[in-house]
PAZAPA-4460 file (N, C-alpha, C; in steps of 0.05 Angstrom, whole numbers, plus 32768, in hexadecimal, padded with zeros to 4 digits):
% residues 173
    n_x    n_y    n_z   ca_x   ca_y   ca_z    c_x    c_y    c_z   seq   type   mol
   8011   7FE8   8000   8000   8000   8000   8012   8019   8000     1      M     A
   8009   802C   7FF0   8018   8046   7FEE   8007   805B   7FFD     2      R     A
   8014   806C   800C   8007   8081   801B   8013   809D   8015     3      L     A
   8001   80B1   8014   8009   80CB   800B   7FFE   80E1   801C     4      F     A
   800B   80F8   801A   8001   8111   8026   8004   8126   8010     5      H     A
   7FEF   8136   800C   7FEF   814B   7FF7   7FF0   8166   8004     6      V     A
   8002   8177   7FF9   8006   8192   8005   800C   81A6   7FEF     7      S     A
   8006   81BF   7FF4   800F   81D5   7FE3   802B   81DE   7FEC     8      E     A
   8035   81D3   8002   8050   81DA   800C   8065   81C7   8000     9      E     A
   807A   81D3   7FF5   808F   81C2   7FEB   80A5   81BF   8000    10      E     A
   80B5   81AA   7FFD   80CC   81A5   800E   80C5   81A0   802B    11      N     A
   80B0   8192   8031   80AA   8189   804C   80BC   8171   8052    12      I     A
   80CE   8175   8065   80E1   815F   806C   80D7   814C   8080    13      E     A
   80C6   8156   8093   80BB   8144   80A8   809D   814C   80AD    14      R     A
   808D   8138   80B1   8071   813C   80B9   806F   8135   80D6    15      F     A
   806A   8149   80E6   8068   8146   8103   804A   8142   810B    16      V     A
   8044   812F   811C   8028   812A   8124   801B   8144   812F    17      P     A
   8002   8147   8127   7FF2   815E   8131   7FD8   8153   813D    18      R     A
   7FCF   8161   8151   7FB6   815A   815E   7F9F   815E   814A    19      I     A
   7F8D   814A   8146   7F77   814E   8133   7F64   8163   813C    20      P     A
   7F59   8172   812A   7F44   8185   8130   7F28   8179   812F    21      T     A
   7F26   8162   8122   7F0C   8154   8120   7F03   814A   813C    22      R     A
   7EEA   8150   8143   7EE0   8149   815D   7EDC   812B   8160    23      Q     A
   7EDA   811C   814A   7ED6   80FF   814C   7EF1   80F0   814F    24      D     A
   7F07   80FF   8151   7F21   80F3   8155   7F2B   80F9   8171    25      M     A
   7F3E   80E8   817A   7F4B   80EC   8194   7F5B   8106   8194    26      N     A
   7F54   8118   81A5   7F61   8133   81A5   7F7B   8133   81B5    27      Q     A
   7F84   811C   81BF   7F9C   811B   81CF   7FB4   810E   81C1    28      T     A
   7FAF   8103   81A9   7FC4   80F6   819A   7FC9   8104   8180    29      V     A
   7FE2   810D   817C   7FE9   811A   8162   7FEC   8105   814C    30      G     A
   7FE5   810D   8134   7FE5   80FA   811D   7FF1   8107   8105    31      L     A
   7FFE   80F6   80F4   8005   80FD   80D9   7FF1   80EF   80C7    32      V     A
   7FE4   80FD   80B5   7FCF   80F3   80A4   7FDA   80EB   8089    33      W     A
   7FCF   80D5   807E   7FD7   80CC   8063   7FBE   80C0   8056    34      A     A
   7FBF   80BE   803C   7FA9   80B2   802D   7FB4   809E   8019    35      L     A
   7FA3   808D   8010   7FAB   8078   7FFD   7FAB   8083   7FE0    36      T     A
   7FB7   8074   7FCF   7FB7   807D   7FB3   7F9B   807E   7FA7    37      E     A
   7F8A   806C   7FB0   7F6E   806B   7FA7   7F60   8085   7FAE    38      L     A
   7F65   8091   7FC5   7F58   80AA   7FCE   7F66   80C3   7FC4    39      A     A
   7F7E   80C0   7FB9   7F8E   80D7   7FB1   7F80   80EB   7F9F    40      L     A
   7F70   80E3   7F8B   7F64   80F7   7F7A   7F52   810B   7F89    41      P     A
   7F46   8103   7F9F   7F36   8116   7FAF   7F46   812D   7FBA    42      N     A
   7F60   812A   7FBA   7F71   813E   7FC7   7F83   814D   7FB3    43      F     A
   7F80   8148   7F99   7F90   8156   7F85   7F82   8170   7F7C    44      L     A
   7F7C   8180   7F90   7F70   819A   7F8D   7F7E   81AD   7FA0    45      T     A
   7F7A   81C7   7F9D   7F85   81D9   7FB1   7F7A   81D1   7FCD    46      P     A
   7F8A   81D4   7FE1   7F82   81CB   7FFC   7F67   81D5   8005    47      R     A
   7F61   81EE   8002   7F47   81F8   800C   7F30   81F6   7FF9    48      D     A
   7F35   81E9   7FE2   7F20   81E6   7FCE   7F0A   81D3   7FD8    49      C     A
   7EF1   81DD   7FD9   7EDB   81CA   7FE0   7ED7   81B7   7FC9    50      P     A
   7ED2   819E   7FD0   7ECF   818A   7FBA   7EBF   8172   7FC4    51      R     A
   7EB3   8165   7FB1   7EA5   814C   7FB5   7EB4   8137   7FA4    52      V     A
   7EBE   8123   7FB1   7ECB   810D   7FA2   7EBD   80F3   7FA8    53      G     A
   7EBB   80E2   7F94   7EAF   80C8   7F98   7EBA   80B4   7F84    54      Y     A
   7EB8   809B   7F8B   7EC3   8086   7F7A   7EB2   806C   7F7E    55      R     A
   7EB4   805C   7F6A   7EA6   8042   7F6A   7EB5   802F   7F7D    56      V     A
   7EA5   801F   7F8C   7EB1   800B   7F9D   7EA3   7FF0   7F96    57      N     A
   7EAB   7FDB   7FA4   7EA0   7FC0   7F9E   7E82   7FBE   7FA2    58      D     A
   7E77   7FD0   7FB3   7E5A   7FCF   7FB9   7E4A   7FE4   7FAA    59      N     A
   7E56   7FF2   7F98   7E48   8007   7F89   7E34   7FFB   7F76    60      S     A
   7E1C   8006   7F75   7E07   7FFC   7F63   7E0A   8007   7F47    61      T     A
   7E01   7FF9   7F34   7E01   8002   7F18   7DF2   801C   7F16    62      T     A
   7DDB   801E   7F24   7DCB   8037   7F23   7DDC   804F   7F2C    63      D     A
   7DEB   804C   7F42   7DFB   8062   7F4C   7E11   8069   7F39    64      D     A
   7E1E   8055   7F2D   7E33   805A   7F1A   7E28   806A   7F02    65      V     A
   7E12   8061   7EF8   7E05   806F   7EE1   7DFC   808B   7EE8    66      E     A
   7DF3   808E   7F00   7DE9   80A8   7F09   7DFF   80BD   7F0F    67      R     A
   7E15   80B4   7F1A   7E29   80C7   7F24   7E41   80CB   7F11    68      F     A
   7E43   80BB   7EFC   7E5A   80BE   7EEA   7E50   80C4   7ECE    69      F     A
   7E5E   80D6   7EC0   7E57   80DD   7EA5   7E6D   80D2   7E91    70      T     A
   7E7F   80C2   7E9B   7E95   80B7   7E8B   7E9A   809B   7E94    71      S     A
   7EAF   808F   7E88   7EB6   8073   7E90   7EC8   8074   7EA9    72      S     A
   7ECF   808B   7EB3   7EDF   808D   7ECC   7ED0   8081   7EE3    73      S     A
   7EDE   8078   7EF7   7ED1   806D   7F0F   7ED9   807D   7F28    74      R     A
   7EE3   8095   7F24   7EE9   80A8   7F39   7EE2   80C4   7F2F    75      H     A
   7ED6   80D4   7F3F   7ECD   80EF   7F37   7ED4   8103   7F4D    76      C     A
   7EDE   811A   7F44   7EE3   8131   7F56   7ED3   8149   7F4B    77      V     A
   7EC3   8155   7F5C   7EB3   816B   7F54   7EBB   8184   7F65    78      I     A
   7EC0   819A   7F57   7EC7   81B3   7F65   7EB4   81C9   7F5B    79      I     A
   7EB4   81DE   7F6B   7EA4   81F6   7F62   7EB3   8204   7F4C    80      E     A
   7EA4   820E   7F39   7EAF   821C   7F22   7EC2   8233   7F2A    81      R     A
   7EBC   8240   7F40   7ECD   8256   7F49   7EE9   824E   7F50    82      D     A
   7EEE   8234   7F54   7F09   822A   7F5B   7F19   8222   7F42    83      W     A
   7F0D   8224   7F2B   7F1B   821B   7F12   7F36   8229   7F0F    84      H     A
   7F37   8243   7F10   7F50   8252   7F0C   7F65   824A   7F21    85      Q     A
   7F5C   8246   7F3A   7F6F   823E   7F4F   7F7A   8222   7F49    86      R     A
   7F69   8210   7F3E   7F73   81F6   7F36   7F8A   81F8   7F21    87      M     A
   7F87   820B   7F0F   7F9B   820F   7EFA   7FB5   821A   7F05    88      L     A
   7FB3   822A   7F1A   7FCA   8238   7F25   7FD9   822A   7F3C    89      E     A
   7FCD   8216   7F47   7FD8   8209   7F5F   7FEB   81F3   7F58    90      T     A
   8001   81F2   7F67   8014   81DC   7F66   8011   81CC   7F80    91      T     A
   8010   81B2   7F7D   800E   81A0   7F94   8027   818F   7F95    92      L     A
   802D   8187   7FAE   8043   8174   7FB3   8037   815C   7FC1    93      Y     A
   803C   8145   7FB5   8031   812C   7FC0   8048   811D   7FCD    94      V     A
   8047   811B   7FE7   805C   810E   7FF7   8053   80F1   7FFC    95      Y     A
   8066   80DF   7FF7   8060   80C2   7FFC   806E   80BA   8016    96      E     A
   8061   80A9   8025   806B   809F   803F   8071   8081   803D    97      F     A
   8083   8078   804D   8086   805C   8053   806D   8055   8065    98      D     A
   805D   8041   805E   8045   803C   806D   8049   802D   8087    99      P     A
   8061   8027   808E   8067   8015   80A5   805A   801E   80BF   100      A     A
   8059   8038   80C5   804E   8041   80DF   8031   804B   80DE   101      H     A
   8025   8048   80C7   8009   8053   80C3   7FF5   803D   80C8   102      F     A
   7FDE   8046   80D2   7FC7   8034   80D6   7FAD   8043   80CF   103      H     A
   7F97   8035   80C9   7F7E   8043   80C2   7F75   8054   80DA   104      P     A
   7F6A   806B   80D3   7F5F   807D   80E8   7F50   8095   80DC   105      G     A
   7F37   8098   80E3   7F28   80AF   80DA   7F24   80B0   80BC   106      G     A
   7F23   8099   80AF   7F1F   8099   8092   7F38   809D   8082   107      G     A
   7F4F   809F   8090   7F69   80A2   8083   7F7C   808E   808F   108      F     A
   7F95   8091   808A   7FAA   8082   8099   7FB8   8097   80AA   109      Y     A
   7FC0   808F   80C2   7FCD   80A1   80D5   7FE5   8094   80E2   110      V     A
   7FF8   80A5   80E9   8010   809C   80F7   8012   80AF   8110   111      S     A
   801B   80A4   8125   801E   80B4   813E   803A   80BD   8142   112      E     A
   804B   80B9   812E   8067   80C2   8130   806E   80D4   8119   113      Q     A
   8084   80E3   811C   808E   80F4   8107   8095   80E2   80EF   114      T     A
   808D   80EB   80D7   8092   80DC   80BF   80A2   80EC   80AB   115      E     A
   80B5   80DF   809E   80C5   80EB   808A   80BD   80E0   806F   116      T     A
   80B6   80F1   805C   80AD   80E6   8042   80C4   80D7   8034   117      P     A
   80BC   80C3   8025   80CF   80B3   8015   80D1   80BD   7FF9   118      I     A
   80BD   80CD   7FF0   80BE   80D9   7FD5   80AA   80F0   7FD4   119      A     A
   80AE   8102   7FC1   809C   8118   7FBD   8099   811D   7F9F   120      V     A
   8081   8121   7F96   807B   8127   7F7A   806D   8141   7F77   121      T     A
   8076   8152   7F65   806A   816C   7F61   8056   816A   7F4A   122      R     A
   803E   8176   7F4E   8029   8177   7F3A   8022   8194   7F34   123      Y     A
   8027   819D   7F1B   8020   81B8   7F13   8006   81B9   7F03   124      D     A
   7FFE   81A2   7EF8   7FE6   81A0   7EE8   7FD2   818D   7EF6   125      D     A
   7FC2   8199   7F08   7FB0   8188   7F18   7F9B   817B   7F08   126      L     A
   7F8F   8189   7EF5   7F7B   817C   7EE3   7F88   8165   7ED4   127      Y     A
   7F9F   816A   7EC9   7FAD   8155   7EBA   7FB3   813D   7ECB   128      G     A
   7FBB   8141   7EE4   7FC0   812A   7EF5   7FA7   811B   7EFB   129      E     A
   7F91   8129   7F00   7F77   811B   7F05   7F6F   810B   7EEC   130      L     A
   7F73   8117   7ED4   7F6C   8108   7EBC   7F7E   80F0   7EB8   131      F     A
   7F98   80F2   7EBF   7FAA   80DB   7EBC   7FA2   80C5   7ECF   132      R     A
   7F95   80CC   7EE5   7F8B   80B8   7EF8   7F6E   80AF   7EF1   133      R     A
   7F66   80B5   7ED9   7F4B   80AD   7ECF   7F35   80B6   7EE1   134      N     A
   7F38   80CF   7EEB   7F24   80DB   7EFC   7F13   80EF   7EEC   135      T     A
   7EF9   80EB   7EEE   7EE6   80FE   7EE2   7EE7   8118   7EF3   136      E     A
   7EE8   812E   7EE6   7EE9   8148   7EF4   7ED1   8159   7EEB   137      V     A
   7EC3   8164   7EFE   7EAC   8175   7EF7   7EAE   818F   7F06   138      R     A
   7EA5   81A5   7EF9   7EA2   81BF   7F05   7E85   81C5   7F07   139      L     A
   7E7C   81CE   7F1F   7E60   81D5   7F24   7E5F   81EF   7F32   140      V     A
   7E47   81FB   7F32   7E43   8214   7F40   7E42   8210   7F5E   141      D     A
   7E37   81FA   7F67   7E33   81F5   7F83   7E35   81D7   7F89   142      N     A
   7E43   81D0   7F9E   7E49   81B4   7FA5   7E34   81A6   7FB6   143      L     A
   7E22   81B4   7FC3   7E12   81A8   7FD8   7DFF   8193   7FCE   144      W     A
   7DF2   8197   7FB8   7DDF   8183   7FAE   7DEC   8168   7FA8   145      K     A
   7E02   8169   7F98   7E10   8150   7F91   7E1C   8144   7FAA   146      I     A
   7E25   8154   7FBD   7E31   814A   7FD5   7E1C   813A   7FE5   147      G     A
   7E04   8145   7FE8   7DEF   8137   7FF7   7DE6   811E   7FE9   148      E     A
   7DE5   811F   7FCE   7DDC   8108   7FBF   7DF1   80F1   7FC1   149      E     A
   7E0A   80F7   7FBE   7E1E   80E2   7FBF   7E21   80D5   7FDB   150      V     A
   7E1B   80E4   7FEF   7E1C   80DA   800B   7E09   80C2   800F   151      K     A
   7DF3   80C1   8001   7DE0   80AC   8004   7DE1   8097   7FED   152      V     A
   7DF7   8098   7FDE   7DFC   8085   7FC8   7E0C   806D   7FD2   153      S     A
   7E11   805B   7FC0   7E22   8044   7FC7   7E3F   8048   7FC1   154      S     A
   7E46   8061   7FB9   7E62   8067   7FB2   7E72   806F   7FCB   155      L     A
   7E8C   806C   7FC9   7E9E   8076   7FDD   7EA1   8094   7FD8   156      T     A
   7E9D   80A5   7FEC   7E9D   80C2   7FE7   7EAE   80D1   7FFB   157      Y     A
   7EB5   80E9   7FF4   7EC3   80FB   8006   7EBA   8118   8000   158      S     A
   7EB1   8126   8014   7EAA   8142   8012   7EBF   8151   8021   159      L     A
   7ECF   8161   8013   7EE6   816F   801F   7EE2   818D   801E   160      C     A
   7EEA   819A   8034   7EEB   81B7   8036   7ED0   81C4   802F   161      R     A
   7EBA   81B6   8036   7EA0   81C0   8030   7E99   81DA   803F   162      M     A
   7EA8   81E1   8054   7EA4   81FA   8062   7EAC   8211   804F   163      A     A
   7EBC   820C   803A   7EC4   8220   8027   7EB1   8221   800F   164      N     A
   7E9E   820F   800D   7E8B   820E   7FF7   7E78   8225   7FF8   165      A     A
   7E6D   822C   7FE0   7E58   8240   7FDF   7E41   8237   7FF1   166      K     A
   7E32   8249   7FFB   7E1B   8241   800C   7E06   8231   7FFC   167      P     A
   7DF7   8221   800B   7DE2   8212   7FFE   7DCD   8225   7FF3   168      K     A
   7DC1   821C   7FDD   7DAB   822C   7FD2   7D91   821D   7FD6   169      T     A
   7D7B   8229   7FCF   7D61   821C   7FD2   7D60   8202   7FC2   170      E     A
   7D6E   8200   7FAC   7D6F   81E8   7F9C   7D7E   81D1   7FA9   171      D     A
   7D8E   81D8   7FBD   7D9F   81C4   7FCB   7D92   81B8   7FE3   172      D     A
   7D7A   81C1   7FEA   7D6D   81B7   8002   7D5B   81A0   7FFC   173      V     A
***
């Protein structure tokens, strides 16, 4: 298994555990967070970009696949149209970790010790990288409706940075 951390910061030499801000996590143990290669497309956006990501899993229904995908891709990332220019201008650094000290936690993989990356890859073309990973990319005016719909689907989903999303409209309720 390969594990990664995505950042807009280059040249991070050490990842020091931090106390989680999520209330559903233990607030007394610092963690280094990592994600799998399968989840990586959900994070190939600017850090603060609100997004809805989802992918097919072994339990996904044909109806959900037909409903939520407009291409042959089996992973989709949707962002608000207002973030398009920022996607074009952002450079990301994808740090890879030795998975030896990581374990599942909070929907990611976590380590309780300082981690040194074993590799780093720079991405200047985020759309291009998503396309190379066979990820469907969509731009929408508002994320809330699709976010609520995918949450009750059979797909694996991730709603990230939704606090930065445009407010819900009457159509999203």
